[in-house]
C-alpha positions as CSV (number, residue, x, y, z in Angstrom):
1,X,0.0,0.0,0.0
2,X,1.0,3.6,-0.3
3,X,2.7,4.8,2.9
4,X,3.5,8.4,3.7
5,X,2.4,11.5,1.8
6,X,4.4,13.2,-1.0
7,X,3.7,16.7,-2.0
8,X,5.0,19.3,-4.4
9,X,7.7,20.5,-2.0
10,X,9.8,17.3,-2.3
11,X,13.3,18.0,-3.6
12,X,14.1,16.9,-7.1
13,X,16.6,14.4,-8.4
14,X,15.1,11.8,-10.8
15,X,13.4,13.0,-14.0
16,X,13.4,12.2,-17.6
17,X,16.4,14.1,-19.0
18,X,16.5,17.1,-16.7
19,X,18.9,18.4,-14.0
20,X,18.3,18.4,-10.3
21,X,16.9,21.5,-8.7
22,X,15.4,22.6,-5.4
23,X,11.7,23.4,-5.2
24,X,10.8,26.8,-6.5
25,X,14.1,27.3,-8.4
26,X,14.1,27.8,-12.1
27,X,15.7,24.8,-13.9
28,X,19.3,25.6,-14.8
29,X,18.8,23.8,-18.1
30,X,16.4,26.4,-19.3
31,X,18.3,29.7,-18.9
32,X,17.2,32.6,-21.1
33,X,19.8,34.5,-22.9
34,X,20.0,38.3,-22.3
35,X,16.9,39.9,-23.6
36,X,15.0,36.6,-23.9
37,X,11.3,36.4,-23.2
38,X,9.5,33.5,-21.5
39,X,7.4,31.3,-23.7
40,X,4.8,30.2,-21.2
41,X,1.3,30.8,-22.6
42,X,-2.0,31.0,-20.8
43,X,-2.8,27.3,-21.4
44,X,0.6,26.2,-20.2
45,X,0.2,28.3,-17.0
46,X,-3.3,26.8,-16.5
47,X,-2.0,23.3,-16.9
48,X,0.8,23.9,-14.5
49,X,-1.7,25.1,-11.9
50,X,-3.9,22.1,-12.5
51,X,-0.9,19.7,-12.1
52,X,0.2,21.3,-8.9
53,X,-3.3,21.2,-7.4
54,X,-4.0,17.5,-8.4
55,X,-0.5,16.2,-7.7
56,X,-0.7,17.2,-4.0
57,X,-3.9,15.3,-3.5
58,X,-4.0,11.6,-2.6
59,X,-5.9,9.3,-5.0
60,X,-9.0,7.7,-3.5
61,X,-7.8,4.3,-4.8
62,X,-4.4,2.8,-4.4
63,X,-2.5,2.5,-7.7
64,X,-1.7,-0.8,-9.2
65,X,1.3,0.5,-11.2
66,X,3.8,3.3,-10.5
67,X,5.6,4.9,-13.4
68,X,8.8,6.7,-12.4
69,X,9.3,9.6,-14.8
70,X,7.0,12.2,-16.2
71,X,8.6,12.9,-19.6
72,X,7.0,11.7,-22.9
73,X,8.0,8.1,-22.4
74,X,6.7,7.9,-18.8
75,X,3.4,9.7,-19.6
76,X,2.9,7.5,-22.7
77,X,3.4,4.4,-20.6
78,X,1.0,5.7,-17.9
79,X,-1.5,6.6,-20.6
80,X,-1.5,3.2,-22.3
81,X,-1.6,1.4,-19.0
82,X,-4.6,3.5,-17.9
83,X,-6.3,2.7,-21.2
84,X,-6.0,-1.0,-20.2
85,X,-7.9,-0.3,-17.0
86,X,-5.0,0.0,-14.5
87,X,-4.9,2.5,-11.7
88,X,-1.6,4.3,-12.4
89,X,0.5,6.8,-10.5
90,X,3.4,8.8,-12.0
91,X,6.2,9.9,-9.8
92,X,8.7,12.6,-10.8
93,X,10.1,15.6,-8.9
94,X,9.3,17.9,-11.8
95,X,6.0,18.6,-13.4
96,X,5.2,16.6,-16.7
97,X,7.4,17.7,-19.6
98,X,9.7,19.9,-17.7
99,X,13.0,18.0,-18.4
100,X,14.3,16.5,-21.6
101,X,10.8,16.5,-23.1
102,X,10.7,20.3,-22.6
103,X,13.6,21.0,-24.9
104,X,14.0,18.4,-27.6
105,X,14.1,19.2,-31.3
106,X,10.5,18.1,-31.8
107,X,11.1,15.6,-34.6
108,X,8.9,12.6,-35.2
109,X,11.6,10.7,-37.0
110,X,10.0,7.5,-38.2
111,X,12.9,7.0,-40.5
112,X,15.5,6.8,-37.7
113,X,17.4,3.6,-38.4
114,X,21.1,4.7,-38.4
115,X,22.9,3.9,-35.1
116,X,25.2,6.3,-33.5
117,X,28.1,4.1,-34.4
118,X,26.9,3.7,-37.9
119,X,28.8,3.9,-41.2
120,X,31.1,7.0,-41.6
121,X,30.7,8.3,-38.1
122,X,34.1,7.6,-36.6
123,X,36.0,9.1,-39.5
124,X,34.3,12.5,-38.8
125,X,34.7,12.6,-35.1
126,X,38.3,14.1,-35.0
127,X,37.2,17.0,-37.1
128,X,34.1,17.6,-35.0
129,X,36.0,17.6,-31.7
130,X,38.4,20.4,-32.9
131,X,35.7,22.5,-34.4
132,X,34.3,25.0,-31.8
133,X,31.1,25.1,-33.8
134,X,31.0,21.4,-34.3
135,X,28.3,18.9,-33.4
136,X,30.3,16.9,-30.9
137,X,32.1,18.0,-27.7
138,X,33.9,16.1,-25.0
139,X,35.0,17.7,-21.7
140,X,38.4,16.0,-21.3
141,X,38.1,15.8,-17.5
142,X,35.1,13.5,-18.1
143,X,37.0,11.2,-20.5
144,X,38.0,8.6,-17.9
145,X,34.3,8.2,-16.9
146,X,33.0,8.2,-20.5
147,X,35.8,6.0,-22.0
148,X,34.2,2.6,-21.2
149,X,30.9,3.7,-22.8
150,X,32.7,5.1,-25.9
151,X,34.6,1.8,-26.3
152,X,31.3,-0.1,-26.2
153,X,29.9,2.3,-28.8
154,X,33.0,1.7,-31.0
155,X,32.5,-2.1,-30.7
156,X,28.8,-1.6,-31.6
157,X,29.9,-0.2,-34.9
158,X,30.8,-3.5,-36.5
159,X,28.9,-3.9,-39.8
160,X,26.9,-7.0,-38.7
161,X,25.9,-5.2,-35.5
162,X,25.0,-2.0,-37.2
163,X,22.6,-3.9,-39.6
164,X,20.8,-5.6,-36.7
165,X,20.6,-2.3,-34.7
166,X,19.2,-0.6,-37.8
167,X,16.4,-3.2,-38.2
168,X,15.5,-2.9,-34.5
169,X,15.5,0.9,-34.6
170,X,13.2,0.8,-37.6
171,X,10.8,-1.7,-36.0
172,X,10.3,0.6,-33.1
173,X,10.3,4.1,-34.5
174,X,8.3,3.3,-37.6
175,X,5.4,2.7,-35.3
176,X,5.4,6.3,-34.0
177,X,2.4,7.8,-35.9
178,X,0.1,4.8,-35.3
179,X,1.1,4.7,-31.6
180,X,0.4,8.4,-31.1
181,X,-3.0,8.5,-32.7
182,X,-5.1,7.0,-29.9
183,X,-3.4,9.2,-27.3
184,X,-3.6,12.5,-29.2
185,X,-7.1,11.9,-30.4
186,X,-8.5,11.2,-26.9
187,X,-6.6,14.1,-25.4
188,X,-7.6,16.5,-28.1
189,X,-4.0,17.1,-29.2
190,X,-4.1,15.9,-32.8
191,X,-3.2,19.4,-34.0
192,X,0.1,19.3,-32.2
193,X,1.7,16.7,-34.5
194,X,2.4,17.6,-38.2
195,X,3.1,14.7,-40.6
196,X,4.6,16.8,-43.4
197,X,8.1,15.4,-43.6
198,X,11.5,17.0,-43.1
199,X,14.5,17.6,-45.3
200,X,18.2,17.0,-45.0
201,X,20.4,19.5,-46.7
202,X,24.1,19.4,-47.6
203,X,26.4,22.2,-48.7
204,X,28.6,20.0,-50.8
205,X,28.7,16.7,-52.7
206,X,31.6,15.7,-50.5
207,X,29.5,16.1,-47.3
208,X,26.7,14.1,-48.8
209,X,29.1,11.3,-50.0
210,X,30.4,10.9,-46.4
211,X,27.0,9.8,-45.4
212,X,26.4,7.3,-48.2
213,X,26.5,4.4,-45.8
214,X,23.8,6.0,-43.6
215,X,21.5,6.6,-46.6
216,X,22.1,3.0,-47.7
217,X,20.7,1.8,-44.4
218,X,17.7,4.0,-44.8
219,X,17.0,2.7,-48.3
220,X,17.4,-0.9,-47.1
221,X,14.6,-0.2,-44.6
222,X,12.4,1.0,-47.4
223,X,12.0,4.5,-46.2
224,X,10.1,6.8,-48.5
225,X,12.5,9.5,-49.6
226,X,13.2,11.9,-52.5
227,X,16.6,13.1,-53.5
228,X,16.8,16.8,-54.2
229,X,19.0,19.1,-56.2
230,X,19.8,22.7,-55.4
231,X,16.7,24.1,-57.3
232,X,14.3,21.6,-55.7
233,X,15.6,22.4,-52.2
234,X,14.8,26.1,-52.8
235,X,11.4,25.2,-54.1
236,X,10.6,23.2,-51.0
237,X,12.0,25.8,-48.6
238,X,12.6,29.2,-50.1
239,X,13.9,30.8,-46.9
240,X,17.1,28.7,-47.1
241,X,20.3,30.2,-48.2
242,X,21.3,29.2,-51.8
243,X,24.3,27.3,-50.6
244,X,22.9,23.8,-50.5
245,X,23.8,21.4,-53.3
246,X,22.1,18.2,-52.2
247,X,19.1,17.3,-50.1
248,X,16.8,14.4,-49.2
249,X,13.2,14.8,-48.3
250,X,11.9,12.2,-45.8
251,X,8.2,12.4,-46.5
252,X,6.9,10.2,-43.7
253,X,8.6,12.1,-40.9
254,X,7.1,15.1,-39.1
255,X,7.3,17.2,-36.0
256,X,5.6,18.4,-32.9
257,X,4.9,22.1,-32.6
258,X,5.5,22.2,-28.8
259,X,7.0,19.0,-27.2
260,X,6.4,20.3,-23.6
261,X,2.8,21.2,-24.2
262,X,2.2,17.8,-25.8
263,X,3.3,16.0,-22.6
264,X,1.3,18.5,-20.5
265,X,-1.9,17.8,-22.6
266,X,-1.5,14.1,-22.4
267,X,-0.8,14.3,-18.6
268,X,-3.9,16.5,-18.1
269,X,-6.0,13.8,-19.9
270,X,-4.4,11.1,-17.8
271,X,-5.3,13.1,-14.6
272,X,-8.9,13.7,-15.8
273,X,-9.3,10.0,-16.3
274,X,-8.3,9.1,-12.7
275,X,-4.6,9.0,-12.9
276,X,-2.3,10.4,-10.3
277,X,0.9,12.4,-10.6
278,X,3.1,12.8,-7.5
279,X,6.0,15.2,-7.2
280,X,8.3,12.7,-5.6
281,X,12.0,11.9,-5.8
282,X,12.5,8.1,-5.9
283,X,15.7,7.3,-4.0
284,X,15.5,3.5,-3.8
285,X,13.4,0.6,-4.9
286,X,13.2,-3.1,-4.1
287,X,11.0,-6.1,-4.9
288,X,9.5,-8.6,-2.5
289,X,6.5,-10.7,-1.9
290,X,4.2,-7.7,-1.5
291,X,5.3,-6.0,-4.7
292,X,7.7,-3.2,-5.5
293,X,8.6,-0.8,-2.7
294,X,9.6,2.7,-3.7
295,X,11.4,4.9,-1.3
296,X,11.1,8.7,-1.3
297,X,12.1,11.4,1.2
298,X,8.6,11.5,2.5
299,X,8.0,7.7,2.9
300,X,7.7,4.4,1.1
301,X,5.2,3.2,-1.4
302,X,4.5,-0.4,-2.3
303,X,2.7,-1.2,-5.5
304,X,2.2,-4.5,-7.4
305,X,4.2,-3.2,-10.4
306,X,6.5,-0.4,-11.5
307,X,7.9,1.1,-14.7
308,X,11.2,2.9,-14.7
309,X,11.1,5.7,-17.4
310,X,13.4,8.2,-15.6
311,X,15.5,9.1,-18.6
312,X,19.2,9.7,-17.9
313,X,18.8,8.7,-14.3
314,X,17.2,5.4,-15.0
315,X,20.4,3.3,-14.7
316,X,20.8,4.5,-11.1
317,X,17.4,3.0,-10.2
318,X,18.0,-0.2,-12.3
319,X,21.2,-0.7,-10.3
320,X,19.1,-1.0,-7.1
321,X,17.7,-4.2,-8.7
322,X,21.2,-5.5,-9.5
323,X,21.0,-4.5,-13.2
324,X,24.0,-2.7,-14.6
325,X,23.0,-0.7,-17.6
326,X,25.7,1.2,-19.5
327,X,23.6,4.4,-19.8
328,X,25.4,7.7,-20.6
329,X,24.0,11.2,-20.7
330,X,24.5,12.8,-24.1
331,X,23.9,16.5,-23.3
332,X,21.9,18.3,-26.0
333,X,21.3,22.1,-26.5
334,X,18.8,24.2,-28.1
335,X,18.1,27.9,-28.9
336,X,14.5,28.9,-29.4
337,X,14.0,32.2,-31.3
338,X,10.7,33.8,-30.6
339,X,10.6,36.1,-33.6
340,X,13.0,34.5,-36.0
341,X,12.1,36.5,-39.1
342,X,11.8,33.3,-41.1
343,X,9.0,30.7,-41.2
344,X,10.1,27.4,-42.7
345,X,7.2,25.1,-43.3
346,X,8.9,21.9,-42.3
347,X,12.0,21.0,-40.2
348,X,15.4,21.3,-41.9
349,X,18.4,19.1,-40.9
350,X,21.9,20.3,-41.5
351,X,23.9,17.4,-42.9
352,X,27.2,19.0,-41.9
353,X,26.2,20.6,-38.6
354,X,23.9,17.8,-37.4
355,X,21.3,20.2,-36.0
356,X,17.6,20.5,-36.7
357,X,15.7,23.7,-37.2
358,X,12.1,23.1,-36.4
359,X,9.2,25.5,-36.7
360,X,7.2,25.6,-33.5
361,X,4.4,27.6,-32.0
362,X,7.0,29.4,-29.8
363,X,9.1,30.4,-32.8
364,X,12.0,28.5,-34.4
365,X,13.9,26.0,-32.4
366,X,17.5,25.1,-33.4
367,X,18.5,22.0,-31.6
368,X,21.3,19.5,-31.6
369,X,24.9,18.9,-30.7
370,X,26.2,16.1,-28.5
371,X,28.3,16.9,-25.4
372,X,29.8,14.3,-23.0
373,X,30.3,15.9,-19.6
374,X,28.1,13.9,-17.2
375,X,25.0,14.7,-15.2
376,X,26.5,17.3,-12.8
377,X,28.7,19.6,-14.9
378,X,27.2,23.1,-15.6
379,X,25.9,23.8,-19.0
380,X,28.1,25.4,-21.6
381,X,25.7,27.7,-23.4
382,X,28.3,28.5,-26.0
383,X,27.1,25.3,-27.5
384,X,23.6,26.7,-28.0
385,X,25.0,30.0,-29.4
386,X,27.1,28.0,-31.9
387,X,23.8,26.4,-33.1
388,X,22.5,29.9,-33.8
389,X,25.6,30.9,-35.7
390,X,25.2,27.9,-37.9
391,X,21.5,28.5,-38.3
392,X,22.2,32.0,-39.6
393,X,24.2,30.5,-42.4
394,X,21.3,28.2,-43.2
395,X,18.7,31.1,-42.9
396,X,20.3,34.4,-43.9
397,X,17.3,36.4,-42.6
398,X,17.3,34.8,-39.2
399,X,16.7,37.2,-36.2
400,X,18.0,36.2,-32.8
401,X,17.1,39.3,-30.7
402,X,14.6,37.3,-28.6
403,X,16.2,34.0,-27.7
404,X,16.2,31.4,-25.0
405,X,18.8,28.7,-24.6
406,X,18.6,25.3,-22.9
407,X,20.5,22.1,-22.1
408,X,19.1,18.7,-21.3
409,X,20.3,15.1,-20.7
410,X,19.6,12.5,-23.4
411,X,19.7,9.0,-22.0
412,X,21.9,7.0,-24.5
413,X,23.0,3.4,-24.7
414,X,26.1,2.4,-26.8
415,X,24.1,0.5,-29.4
416,X,21.5,3.3,-29.8
417,X,18.6,1.0,-28.8
418,X,16.5,1.7,-25.7
419,X,15.9,-0.8,-22.9
420,X,12.3,-2.0,-23.1
421,X,11.0,-5.0,-21.1
422,X,10.9,-6.7,-17.7
423,X,13.9,-6.2,-15.5
424,X,16.1,-9.3,-15.2
425,X,15.2,-11.0,-11.9
426,X,12.4,-8.6,-11.2
427,X,9.5,-9.5,-13.5
428,X,7.1,-6.9,-11.9
429,X,9.5,-4.0,-12.8
430,X,9.6,-2.8,-16.4
431,X,12.3,-0.8,-18.1
432,X,11.4,1.9,-20.6
433,X,14.5,4.2,-21.1
434,X,17.5,4.9,-23.2
435,X,15.9,6.4,-26.3
436,X,18.7,9.0,-26.8
437,X,17.7,11.6,-29.4
438,X,14.5,9.7,-30.1
439,X,12.4,9.8,-27.0
440,X,9.7,11.9,-28.6
441,X,9.6,9.6,-31.7
442,X,9.6,6.4,-29.6
443,X,7.6,7.5,-26.6
444,X,4.1,6.3,-27.6
445,X,5.3,3.1,-29.2
446,X,7.2,2.3,-26.0
447,X,4.1,3.0,-24.0
448,X,2.1,0.5,-26.1
449,X,4.8,-2.2,-25.7
450,X,4.9,-1.8,-21.9
451,X,1.2,-2.0,-21.7
452,X,1.3,-5.2,-23.8
453,X,3.9,-6.8,-21.5
454,X,1.9,-5.9,-18.4
455,X,-1.3,-7.3,-19.9
456,X,0.4,-10.5,-21.1
457,X,-0.3,-9.7,-24.7
458,X,2.1,-10.7,-27.5
459,X,3.9,-7.5,-28.5
460,X,3.7,-6.6,-32.2
461,X,7.5,-6.6,-32.6
462,X,10.3,-8.8,-31.3
463,X,11.6,-7.2,-28.1
464,X,14.8,-9.3,-27.9
465,X,17.0,-6.4,-29.3
466,X,15.9,-4.1,-26.4
467,X,16.4,-6.5,-23.5
468,X,18.3,-5.2,-20.5
469,X,20.8,-8.1,-20.3
470,X,22.1,-7.7,-23.8
471,X,25.3,-5.9,-22.7
């Protein structure tokens, strides 16, 4: 049974992709640049108040399942479990969508099937590391900690492994649109997802040729795509600078116009239907004859089942069950430009810069980069400003006078695949984490799969590639 009472004043530690912060403090990962304006609208403010009011109340019925994590993956898991008739409680020290789900690039990338250690990657890394505007950064003081993970990632780049990882990525992420439909339809959020594709652009034939192996993998998975020349690129997106020689349109991809609000709307629907969200920091968990016992600073909770969807902190909780998961935080940055002066109709991915420029209801978001520096190091917002510098080359008319910058923690595993399934040795605990750059794309599909496992249904895809004991 639930023991103790957890309210909104519990201190924060575990959340999907965000940093720790004390109650009442602004998240350090969402610091506005000088002159920046807040993007909170009336609906977001209302949702925030509803969440605070409801989350401090105890549910009249004890939950059957606790979901740890209130990002898109956790809320999707909770939503699908609720649809199956379970009483579900979500635990997170932050309100829904306040961590990594707040600041992602917004892509629904159904064509993501190229692992991090895929073809052509390692030859480009040295150049990226010495480029101050480059897409990859490593704080050298963190290298001893990151080295084992980086070596695992290198070993995952063998051709036979890359092919298997690519197939598993496609099996999961190609389900995104179908998996989101029931959730957004019932929550009244269908207008928040746009299935209008996005385009890769390259400034040179050489840059495009370096990624030939990646495009071979995408073609092998049968992705709908259209190769573009310079004139066709300008026709699709006239606001782009006339510097791009090659492009590829991925027509089945799309984007979310506000990733944080999507999570908030789904969470609001979950609450209206009897779900519970508690602002609680889970510090420990264990399994026993009575179920899964979760420890927080305010007391302990025992429930029949639990789902760990705590983003970049998930491996710390998995370790409490004796599961060693090689999860690393890949820190990502964004800059959101409120009045950008340009209005691209679809997201644009820079082939050289590895960043995505996404039109959103808050303006234009430029997101990307990968920084290895751990969970505790302070943000380096020069990384976000570097994104804006590159975006100005992409969009010559871009205006950055009203801008906010952000950093979040992507939960990454060395083979790019998330962990989805029952915990080894603890069949009443389920893992749903490690989606890296693709939490928004894979969130709803992961929620469906977790609900299938809890219900004893046969999942629609083979879950062996995502098992926790594969490392």
